C-alpha positions, 0 to 999 in steps of 0.5 A, spaced: 499 499 499 502 506 498 498 509 504 496 515 499 503 517 498 503 519 506 509 519 509 509 514 515 515 515 520 515 507 521 512 503 515 513 496 518 510 498 525 504 501 521 503 495 516 503 491 523 498 495 526 494 495 519 494 488 519 491 487 526 486 492 524 483 489 518 483 482 521 476 484 523 470 487 520 469 494 523 476 495 523 477 493 515 471 498 514 474 503 518 481 503 515 478 503 508 475 510 510 481 512 514 485 511 508 480 514 503 479 520 507 478 526 503 477 522 497 471 519 498 465 523 501 462 519 507 456 522 507 454 522 499 457 515 499 452 512 505 446 516 502 447 514 495 450 507 496 448 504 503 441 508 503 442 510 510 444 516 514 450 519 516 449 518 523 447 511 522 453 510 518 458 513 524 455 510 529 457 503 526 464 506 524 465 508 531 462 502 535 457 507 538 453 504 544 445 505 542 439 503 546 443 499 550 447 495 545 454 496 542 453 497 534 457 495 529 456 493 521 453 486 520 456 481 515 451 483 509 452 491 511 459 490 510 458 486 503 454 492 501 460 497 502 465 492 499 460 492 493 459 499 493 467 500 493 467 495 487 462 499 483 466 506 485 473 502 482 469 500 476 466 507 475 473 510 476 477 505 471 472 507 466 473 514 466 480 513 466 479 509 460 475 515 457 481 520 459 486 516 456 482 514 449 483 522 448 489 524 452 493 525 445 487 528 441 488 536 440 
């Protein structure tokens, strides 16, 4: 991972921590949004792909305590997020191909 070209003081330790975090569902989701911070608008993502509120998403992302229960993403919600990321990746690939196709045209 290039970590979005951010300078990491101790890349080996960062990778070790990253591997620990992504070994569980909420950690993997949280890590993805942390690494994409500033690139993906979470509010728009949740509204357009998950069809929930930003508050709902934030509670699960941060493991909030709601109605006497710790909330987290369910397996089907995690799959929905993964599918949304794949859709965004496909859209970006298509747009990149369109740009490359006309890059040298003037």
